[in-house]
C-alpha positions as semicolon CSV with decimal commas, in nm:
position;residue;x (nm);y (nm);z (nm)
1;X;2,235;-0,038;1,814
2;X;1,911;-0,113;1,624
3;X;1,635;-0,330;1,766
4;X;1,472;-0,512;1,473
5;X;1,110;-0,570;1,576
6;X;0,919;-0,728;1,285
7;X;0,641;-0,981;1,343
8;X;0,641;-1,106;0,982
9;X;0,906;-1,382;0,997
10;X;0,986;-1,374;0,625
11;X;1,060;-1,003;0,625
12;X;1,238;-1,029;0,960
13;X;1,478;-1,293;0,831
14;X;1,533;-1,090;0,514
15;X;1,623;-0,772;0,706
16;X;1,851;-0,969;0,940
17;X;2,027;-1,120;0,638
18;X;2,088;-0,772;0,499
19;X;2,222;-0,650;0,832
20;X;2,448;-0,956;0,865
21;X;2,620;-0,838;0,547
22;X;2,694;-0,498;0,702
23;X;2,884;-0,384;1,009
24;X;2,577;-0,221;1,160
25;X;2,504;-0,332;1,519
26;X;2,159;-0,480;1,568
27;X;1,962;-0,699;1,808
28;X;1,627;-0,877;1,824
29;X;1,622;-0,880;2,206
30;X;1,412;-0,629;2,397
31;X;1,653;-0,667;2,690
32;X;1,954;-0,527;2,500
33;X;2,064;-0,166;2,500
34;X;1,958;0,001;2,174
35;X;1,884;0,347;2,043
36;X;1,674;0,270;1,733
37;X;1,376;0,041;1,669
38;X;1,319;-0,083;1,315
39;X;0,950;-0,173;1,265
40;X;0,749;-0,271;0,957
41;X;0,376;-0,249;1,029
42;X;0,109;-0,053;1,216
43;X;-0,041;-0,339;1,414
44;X;-0,148;-0,278;1,774
45;X;0,140;-0,481;1,920
46;X;0,396;-0,284;1,720
47;X;0,236;0,049;1,813
48;X;0,241;-0,054;2,179
49;X;0,616;-0,128;2,159
50;X;0,680;0,205;1,986
51;X;0,483;0,405;2,242
52;X;0,655;0,227;2,528
53;X;1,006;0,296;2,403
54;X;0,928;0,645;2,277
55;X;0,909;0,744;2,642
56;X;1,273;0,640;2,669
57;X;1,355;0,857;2,366
58;X;1,423;0,562;2,136
59;X;1,408;0,658;1,766
60;X;1,190;0,480;1,512
61;X;1,289;0,348;1,168
62;X;0,979;0,252;0,968
63;X;1,030;-0,001;0,687
64;X;0,708;0,032;0,488
65;X;0,726;-0,285;0,272
66;X;0,432;-0,461;0,441
67;X;0,209;-0,153;0,421
68;X;0,293;-0,025;0,072
69;X;0,006;-0,194;-0,111
70;X;-0,243;-0,059;0,144
71;X;-0,082;0,286;0,130
72;X;-0,111;0,291;-0,249
73;X;-0,475;0,176;-0,253
74;X;-0,603;0,381;0,042
75;X;-0,430;0,700;-0,068
76;X;-0,649;0,694;-0,380
77;X;-0,978;0,632;-0,198
78;X;-1,190;0,879;-0,003
79;X;-1,407;0,654;0,212
80;X;-1,405;0,652;0,591
81;X;-1,199;0,333;0,636
82;X;-0,933;0,458;0,390
83;X;-0,910;0,791;0,569
84;X;-0,876;0,610;0,903
85;X;-0,598;0,393;0,762
86;X;-0,410;0,691;0,618
87;X;-0,443;0,870;0,953
88;X;-0,272;0,572;1,119
89;X;0,005;0,586;0,859
90;X;0,036;0,962;0,917
91;X;0,079;0,902;1,290
92;X;0,339;0,630;1,232
93;X;0,558;0,813;0,983
94;X;0,559;1,128;1,193
95;X;0,680;0,930;1,491
96;X;0,966;0,791;1,282
97;X;1,309;0,943;1,236
98;X;1,357;0,757;0,907
99;X;1,113;0,595;0,664
100;X;1,222;0,332;0,410
101;X;1,010;0,243;0,105
102;X;1,068;0,033;-0,206
103;X;0,931;0,256;-0,485
104;X;0,945;0,627;-0,578
105;X;0,564;0,639;-0,601
106;X;0,525;0,539;-0,235
107;X;0,784;0,798;-0,138
108;X;0,583;1,065;-0,323
109;X;0,263;0,969;-0,138
110;X;0,435;0,987;0,201
111;X;0,621;1,309;0,121
112;X;0,284;1,484;0,114
113;X;0,229;1,373;0,474
114;X;0,563;1,439;0,642
115;X;0,893;1,622;0,626
116;X;1,078;1,325;0,773
117;X;1,357;1,160;0,571
118;X;1,234;0,895;0,326
119;X;1,485;0,657;0,168
120;X;1,430;0,406;-0,113
121;X;1,546;0,046;-0,069
122;X;1,419;-0,170;-0,361
123;X;1,291;-0,520;-0,302
124;X;1,521;-0,806;-0,399
125;X;1,527;-1,017;-0,715
126;X;1,348;-1,350;-0,650
127;X;1,565;-1,658;-0,612
128;X;1,460;-1,902;-0,885
129;X;1,609;-2,151;-1,126
130;X;1,714;-1,922;-1,410
131;X;1,837;-2,188;-1,650
132;X;1,779;-2,103;-2,015
133;X;1,687;-2,462;-2,098
134;X;1,353;-2,458;-2,284
135;X;1,349;-2,824;-2,381
136;X;1,044;-2,926;-2,177
137;X;0,857;-2,595;-2,163
138;X;0,683;-2,627;-2,498
139;X;0,541;-2,968;-2,413
140;X;0,459;-2,876;-2,052
141;X;0,236;-2,582;-2,151
142;X;0,126;-2,711;-2,494
143;X;0,306;-2,428;-2,673
144;X;0,420;-2,429;-3,037
145;X;0,795;-2,426;-3,070
146;X;0,836;-2,233;-3,396
147;X;0,587;-1,947;-3,354
148;X;0,671;-1,609;-3,203
149;X;0,496;-1,569;-2,870
150;X;0,335;-1,287;-2,676
151;X;0,265;-1,356;-2,308
152;X;-0,028;-1,154;-2,169
153;X;-0,082;-1,100;-1,796
154;X;-0,450;-1,043;-1,723
155;X;-0,512;-1,231;-1,399
156;X;-0,884;-1,142;-1,366
157;X;-0,986;-1,177;-1,732
158;X;-1,056;-0,807;-1,775
159;X;-0,925;-0,799;-2,134
160;X;-1,083;-1,108;-2,292
161;X;-1,221;-0,919;-2,591
162;X;-0,893;-0,739;-2,660
163;X;-0,695;-1,065;-2,638
164;X;-0,937;-1,222;-2,885
165;X;-0,892;-0,925;-3,122
166;X;-0,512;-0,939;-3,099
167;X;-0,505;-1,311;-3,173
168;X;-0,726;-1,265;-3,481
169;X;-0,518;-0,970;-3,605
170;X;-0,185;-1,152;-3,554
171;X;-0,262;-1,507;-3,661
172;X;0,105;-1,603;-3,700
173;X;0,179;-1,517;-3,337
174;X;0,093;-1,744;-3,045
175;X;-0,061;-1,569;-2,743
176;X;-0,002;-1,714;-2,396
177;X;-0,287;-1,582;-2,187
178;X;-0,211;-1,592;-1,812
179;X;-0,506;-1,558;-1,576
180;X;-0,827;-1,722;-1,462
181;X;-1,179;-1,638;-1,344
182;X;-1,450;-1,902;-1,282
183;X;-1,762;-1,903;-1,500
184;X;-1,990;-1,789;-1,218
185;X;-1,801;-1,457;-1,213
186;X;-1,804;-1,407;-1,589
187;X;-2,066;-1,246;-1,812
188;X;-2,223;-1,474;-2,073
189;X;-2,055;-1,270;-2,348
190;X;-1,709;-1,333;-2,199
191;X;-1,780;-1,702;-2,136
192;X;-1,881;-1,747;-2,498
193;X;-1,574;-1,562;-2,622
194;X;-1,343;-1,778;-2,407
195;X;-1,498;-2,095;-2,549
196;X;-1,444;-1,968;-2,903
197;X;-1,094;-1,830;-2,871
198;X;-0,877;-1,857;-3,185
199;X;-0,642;-2,155;-3,195
200;X;-0,336;-1,934;-3,151
201;X;-0,428;-1,858;-2,787
202;X;-0,292;-2,081;-2,510
203;X;-0,452;-2,025;-2,169
204;X;-0,233;-2,072;-1,859
205;X;-0,469;-2,065;-1,561
206;X;-0,231;-2,143;-1,277
207;X;0,078;-1,929;-1,235
208;X;0,353;-1,872;-0,982
209;X;0,707;-1,741;-1,014
210;X;0,840;-2,070;-1,151
211;X;0,562;-2,103;-1,408
212;X;0,609;-1,742;-1,510
213;X;0,986;-1,781;-1,545
214;X;0,918;-2,073;-1,784
215;X;0,685;-1,859;-1,994
216;X;0,929;-1,568;-2,010
217;X;1,199;-1,797;-2,150
218;X;0,992;-1,874;-2,460
219;X;0,819;-1,534;-2,502
220;X;0,923;-1,260;-2,743
221;X;0,713;-0,995;-2,567
222;X;0,529;-0,956;-2,234
223;X;0,211;-0,749;-2,220
224;X;0,109;-0,662;-1,867
225;X;-0,236;-0,526;-1,783
226;X;-0,188;-0,567;-1,408
227;X;-0,133;-0,295;-1,152
228;X;-0,158;-0,371;-0,781
229;X;-0,231;-0,741;-0,851
230;X;0,119;-0,784;-0,992
231;X;0,375;-0,900;-0,738
232;X;0,680;-0,686;-0,815
233;X;0,884;-1,007;-0,840
234;X;0,701;-1,084;-1,166
235;X;0,815;-0,749;-1,301
236;X;1,168;-0,821;-1,182
237;X;1,169;-1,154;-1,369
238;X;1,074;-0,983;-1,694
239;X;1,360;-0,737;-1,651
240;X;1,599;-1,007;-1,532
241;X;1,540;-1,224;-1,839
242;X;1,560;-0,914;-2,062
243;X;1,224;-0,981;-2,224
244;X;1,064;-0,680;-2,401
245;X;0,786;-0,535;-2,185
246;X;0,467;-0,355;-2,283
247;X;0,293;-0,244;-1,965
248;X;-0,023;-0,052;-1,886
249;X;0,069;0,282;-1,732
250;X;0,050;0,263;-1,353
251;X;0,084;0,530;-1,086
252;X;0,244;0,262;-0,868
253;X;0,548;0,247;-1,098
254;X;0,560;0,619;-1,177
255;X;0,917;0,755;-1,181
256;X;1,041;0,395;-1,183
257;X;0,930;0,258;-1,519
258;X;0,986;0,537;-1,771
259;X;0,813;0,511;-2,108
260;X;1,055;0,455;-2,398
261;X;1,349;0,452;-2,156
262;X;1,337;0,121;-1,967
263;X;0,996;-0,008;-2,077
264;X;0,716;0,070;-2,318
265;X;0,401;0,191;-2,145
266;X;0,049;0,236;-2,283
267;X;-0,264;0,407;-2,155
268;X;-0,522;0,280;-2,402
269;X;-0,595;-0,034;-2,604
270;X;-0,538;0,164;-2,923
271;X;-0,194;0,275;-2,808
272;X;-0,111;-0,085;-2,721
273;X;-0,200;-0,213;-3,068
274;X;0,011;0,058;-3,236
275;X;0,309;-0,024;-3,013
276;X;0,284;-0,399;-3,079
277;X;0,296;-0,336;-3,451
278;X;0,605;-0,116;-3,416
279;X;0,782;-0,374;-3,196
280;X;0,725;-0,660;-3,439
281;X;0,835;-0,448;-3,734
282;X;1,155;-0,340;-3,553
283;X;1,055;0,026;-3,547
284;X;1,135;0,080;-3,179
285;X;1,455;0,055;-2,976
286;X;1,544;-0,246;-2,764
287;X;1,507;-0,127;-2,404
288;X;1,582;-0,455;-2,229
289;X;1,934;-0,361;-2,116
290;X;1,801;-0,041;-1,959
291;X;1,528;-0,241;-1,786
292;X;1,786;-0,486;-1,657
293;X;1,989;-0,197;-1,516
294;X;1,695;-0,115;-1,287
295;X;1,722;-0,441;-1,095
296;X;2,071;-0,582;-1,153
297;X;2,192;-0,469;-0,808
298;X;1,879;-0,584;-0,621
299;X;2,059;-0,884;-0,473
300;X;2,111;-0,952;-0,103
301;X;2,465;-0,818;-0,134
302;X;2,359;-0,510;-0,330
303;X;2,067;-0,429;-0,100
304;X;2,278;-0,489;0,210
305;X;2,522;-0,228;0,081
306;X;2,239;0,014;0,006
307;X;2,083;-0,040;0,350
308;X;2,423;0,019;0,506
309;X;2,448;0,352;0,322
310;X;2,097;0,450;0,436
311;X;2,164;0,372;0,801
312;X;2,535;0,457;0,832
313;X;2,473;0,816;0,938
314;X;2,267;0,715;1,240
315;X;2,435;0,796;1,569
316;X;2,479;0,474;1,763
């Protein structure tokens, strides 16, 4: 039997839902008889539980979802706090019998630190209203109905000048610019450019999954400049709605998003501009079906089956 010990209630309920769709025995009671403990963080309370039950030869399953962002960031830094964090991760994963991550890039980072088994269990597709009705979207976001649209994700306004250049080069295309940064954090040059944006730029300052799903429905292309700031559910929505994606190359999605296979990736502004031109002149292949294939089975049912396959060889 597996004891599921996760303090984060959202993730706990998610894991329990997966397990309910399998025949794997589990419990959330410390009083029950169990052989495995499934944990999801490296907080002091969790470590205390692990150390206590390790004495009784209980085996640890580490689900790394809650730590993946920190693992990704701290593995690339060399300061004292990052090294301390990675040492804690090293201790945790080497206490575990099985480690579960959501992306190949996280698996590669951890493989350098342990010989323990590391399995990949993707995160699930977000549950949203996926109606294709666009009747009210144009009015809601003040978007032109007849123009082709490019939606740009730049949450911290790091690409203001490039967005301005694109809009002036492609005057017949409407650019939906998603992001926001207050004036007191902007340089005068950027503030002035924002105030004088071309008329074919529509700024969407507030965004969540529902807002973004609206924008995808009316967009002909998504350009994503985000890396760690991008909740993977945003990426899933792009793939789910089969919207063409141009994304800045990211180590986080290495071996997951493959250039010219399931998405188009770019490393420089110049490469981005060349790729946009090819896309709008139909000189590249449509990769949206291949992108959709990446996430089509990331439902509760699909992930429950995958989790079952990951855990089925454990000796209960």
